[in-house]
Structure formats: structure tokens, C-alpha cells
C-alpha positions in Angstrom: 18.6 9.5 39.5 15.6 7.6 38.2 15.7 3.8 37.9 16.0 2.8 34.2 13.4 0.1 34.4 10.7 2.6 35.5 11.3 4.9 32.5 11.0 2.1 29.9 7.3 1.3 30.6 5.5 -2.0 30.4 6.7 -4.7 27.9 4.1 -5.6 25.3 4.3 -8.9 23.6 3.5 -8.6 19.9 3.3 -12.3 19.0 4.9 -14.0 16.0 5.6 -12.0 12.9 3.3 -12.9 10.0 4.8 -12.1 6.6 2.6 -10.3 4.2 3.5 -10.4 0.5 3.6 -7.2 -1.5 3.8 -3.6 -0.3 1.1 -1.1 0.8 -0.5 1.0 -1.9 0.4 4.1 0.0 4.1 3.3 -0.3 3.9 3.0 -4.1 1.8 6.2 -4.3 4.4 8.1 -2.2 7.1 7.3 -4.7 5.2 9.2 -7.4 4.7 12.9 -8.0 1.2 14.3 -8.7 -0.6 14.9 -11.0 0.2 11.7 -13.0 -1.0 9.9 -16.1 -1.9 6.2 -15.8 0.5 5.2 -18.6 3.4 6.8 -16.7 2.4 5.1 -13.5 2.4 1.7 -15.3 5.8 2.5 -16.8 7.3 3.5 -13.4 5.5 1.3 -10.9 3.5 -1.3 -12.9 5.7 -4.2 -11.8 5.3 -3.3 -8.1 3.4 -5.9 -6.2 0.7 -4.3 -3.9 -1.2 -5.9 -1.0 -4.9 -6.5 -1.7 -7.6 -8.2 0.3 -7.6 -11.0 -2.3 -3.8 -11.4 -2.2 -0.8 -9.7 -3.8 -1.3 -8.3 -7.3 0.9 -6.2 -9.6 -0.1 -2.6 -9.9 -0.4 -2.9 -13.7 -3.0 -5.6 -13.3 -5.0 -3.6 -10.8 -4.9 -0.5 -13.0 -6.5 -2.4 -15.9 -9.8 -2.2 -14.0 -9.5 1.6 -13.3 -11.4 3.7 -15.8 -9.5 6.9 -15.4 -6.4 7.8 -17.4 -5.3 10.8 -15.3 -5.0 11.3 -11.6 -4.9 14.9 -10.3 -3.7 13.9 -6.8 -2.3 11.1 -4.8 -5.6 10.8 -2.9 -7.6 10.4 -6.2 -5.2 7.6 -7.3 -5.5 5.8 -4.0 -9.3 6.2 -3.9 -9.7 4.8 -7.5 -7.4 1.8 -6.8 -9.2 1.1 -3.5 -12.5 1.2 -5.5 -11.1 -1.8 -7.5 -9.2 -3.8 -4.8 -11.3 -2.9 -1.7 -9.9 -1.9 1.6 -10.3 -4.9 3.8 -7.6 -6.8 5.7 -4.9 -8.4 3.5 -4.2 -12.1 3.3 -1.3 -13.5 5.3 0.7 -16.6 4.6 
């Protein structure tokens, strides 16, 4: 019988947990079905707070800067939002 400590592997310390306000854009996009109109996205998820490199923002505020009114796929939606908010690291508290 194998020793239990050997099968667990090395212990990795992750450090202190740093809270990040908002949720990832991918999580919001996963809750929607595609294709989708912008107005319906704002109705359903506009109040959702998403993480951005400049701090948390509501999805409705971010979508005001997007020129498209129709998204044919999840990837198109994510790409257009990332064009507005960027894709750098998010601020932590």
C-alpha cells in the first residue's frame, strides 16, 4: 500500500487572497445565448459589474462605447468589449 503523503505531491503556498471586485467578462458572456442584440444584453446583464483594467464597471456602461448593435457569436461580443476595456491585468483592492 502506498504512503498517502507520497501521492499528494508537493504543497504550494498561494499567498494571501486578494479580492477583485466584479466578475470576469467570460462569465457574463457564458450566461447568454448567441446570436444576441445589444439591447437584449443590456436588459439581461446590463447591471452586471465586470472586471476591467481600469476598475470594475457595469456592462451597460461599457457597451455604450461599442458601435455594434448585434453580436453573431460569443467571441464577437467578447472581442468588441475587450476593444473598449482592454485586456490587461485588473486592479485589486
